[in-house]
C-alpha positions as CSV (number, residue, x, y, z in Angstrom):
1,M,52.8,-107.7,79.9
2,N,49.4,-109.3,79.5
3,T,48.1,-109.6,75.9
4,I,44.3,-109.5,75.5
5,L,42.7,-110.4,72.2
6,V,40.1,-108.1,71.0
7,S,37.8,-111.0,70.4
8,Q,37.9,-111.8,74.1
9,I,36.6,-108.3,75.1
10,P,32.7,-108.0,75.0
11,L,31.5,-105.8,72.2
12,G,30.2,-103.2,74.6
13,K,33.5,-103.0,76.4
14,Q,35.4,-102.7,73.1
15,A,33.3,-99.6,72.3
16,Q,34.1,-98.1,75.7
17,I,37.8,-98.7,75.6
18,G,38.2,-97.7,71.9
19,T,39.6,-100.8,70.3
20,V,39.3,-102.0,66.7
21,G,36.0,-103.6,67.7
22,T,34.4,-100.2,68.2
23,Y,33.8,-99.8,64.5
24,W,32.1,-103.2,64.2
25,Y,30.0,-102.6,67.3
26,N,28.8,-99.2,65.9
27,L,28.2,-100.8,62.5
28,M,26.1,-103.5,64.2
29,I,24.0,-101.0,66.1
30,F,23.5,-98.9,62.9
31,K,22.4,-102.0,60.9
32,K,20.0,-103.0,63.7
33,N,18.2,-99.7,63.4
34,L,17.9,-99.8,59.6
35,L,14.9,-101.2,57.9
36,V,15.6,-104.0,55.5
37,R,14.1,-103.8,52.0
38,K,11.0,-106.0,51.9
39,S,10.4,-108.0,48.8
40,A,7.3,-110.0,47.7
41,P,7.2,-113.6,48.9
42,E,8.3,-115.3,45.7
43,R,6.8,-118.8,46.0
44,S,3.4,-117.8,47.4
45,A,3.0,-114.9,45.0
46,R,3.8,-117.3,42.1
47,M,1.3,-119.8,43.5
48,V,-1.5,-117.2,43.6
49,E,-0.6,-115.9,40.1
50,T,-0.6,-119.5,38.7
51,I,-3.8,-120.5,40.4
52,Y,-5.7,-117.4,39.2
53,G,-4.1,-117.8,35.8
54,C,-5.4,-121.3,35.4
55,K,-8.9,-121.3,34.1
56,W,-9.9,-124.4,36.0
57,S,-8.2,-124.4,39.4
58,L,-10.8,-122.4,41.2
59,T,-13.5,-124.6,39.7
60,V,-11.7,-127.7,40.8
61,Y,-11.4,-126.2,44.3
62,A,-15.1,-125.6,44.4
63,L,-15.8,-129.2,43.3
64,M,-13.5,-130.5,46.0
65,A,-15.1,-128.3,48.6
66,T,-18.5,-129.9,47.8
67,G,-17.1,-133.4,48.0
68,V,-16.3,-134.2,44.4
69,N,-12.8,-135.7,44.8
70,R,-12.5,-138.1,41.9
71,P,-11.1,-137.0,38.6
72,G,-13.8,-138.7,36.4
73,E,-16.5,-137.2,38.5
74,M,-14.9,-133.7,38.2
75,V,-14.8,-134.0,34.4
76,R,-18.4,-135.1,34.2
77,S,-19.5,-132.3,36.6
78,V,-18.1,-129.4,34.6
79,E,-18.9,-128.7,30.9
80,G,-15.8,-128.0,28.9
81,L,-13.3,-129.5,31.4
82,T,-11.3,-132.2,29.7
83,T,-9.3,-135.0,31.3
84,K,-6.0,-133.6,29.9
85,V,-6.6,-130.1,31.3
86,L,-7.8,-131.5,34.6
87,N,-4.7,-133.7,35.0
88,E,-2.4,-130.6,34.3
89,C,-4.4,-128.6,36.8
90,L,-4.2,-131.4,39.4
91,R,-0.5,-131.9,38.8
92,R,0.3,-128.3,39.3
93,N,-1.6,-128.2,42.5
94,L,0.1,-131.3,43.7
95,E,3.5,-129.7,43.0
96,F,2.5,-126.6,45.1
97,G,1.4,-128.9,47.9
98,I,-2.2,-127.6,47.9
99,I,-3.8,-131.0,47.3
100,E,-2.7,-134.6,47.9
101,R,-3.4,-137.7,45.8
102,I,-4.8,-140.7,47.5
103,I,-4.6,-144.0,45.7
104,F,-7.1,-146.7,46.8
105,N,-5.7,-150.2,46.2
106,E,-9.1,-151.7,45.3
107,S,-10.5,-153.4,42.3
108,P,-11.0,-151.4,40.2
109,P,-8.4,-149.0,41.6
110,H,-9.4,-145.4,42.0
111,V,-7.8,-142.1,43.0
112,E,-9.1,-139.2,45.1
113,Y,-7.7,-135.7,45.7
114,L,-8.0,-133.9,49.0
115,F,-6.8,-130.6,50.3
116,T,-3.6,-130.7,52.4
117,N,-3.4,-128.7,55.6
118,F,-1.4,-126.1,53.7
119,G,-4.1,-126.2,51.0
120,K,-6.8,-125.4,53.5
121,K,-4.8,-122.4,54.6
122,F,-4.3,-121.4,51.0
123,M,-8.0,-121.6,50.4
124,R,-8.6,-119.1,53.2
125,V,-6.1,-116.7,51.5
126,L,-8.0,-117.1,48.2
127,D,-11.3,-116.4,50.0
128,E,-9.8,-113.3,51.5
129,L,-8.6,-112.2,48.1
130,E,-12.1,-112.7,46.7
131,K,-13.6,-110.6,49.5
132,L,-11.0,-107.9,48.8
133,Q,-12.1,-107.9,45.1
134,Q,-15.7,-107.5,46.1
135,D,-14.8,-104.6,48.4
136,I,-12.9,-102.9,45.6
137,T,-15.8,-103.5,43.1
138,T,-18.4,-102.0,45.5
139,D,-16.2,-99.0,46.3
140,L,-15.9,-98.1,42.6
């Protein structure tokens, strides 16, 4: 008598011949047709919330977009922006990967901040959110 393991029989055949695998085959088909509960993307949602929650991030992005990349120049360009607050803002954006810090080994040494590739994509998302807000405002 030949013994055939259920695992050796293809799933479709198991369903046809009524082995133990039939249950699992039917369960797989059932699960395949179900919709999986969709949840908010945690990291990107937190990033957007943090950026909009920060009073200065959007201002810093605007400065960087116009070519103001050095911290001292940023502080001098915006009334009320302090070095401490700017450094916190830049650190947070560095952690998110939106900007990168470039250190120039010159005398005197200086630092510049630039958008990463991800940061450029993120800026497009923020621009779209701004357009959406304008649409909502005009519709009301």
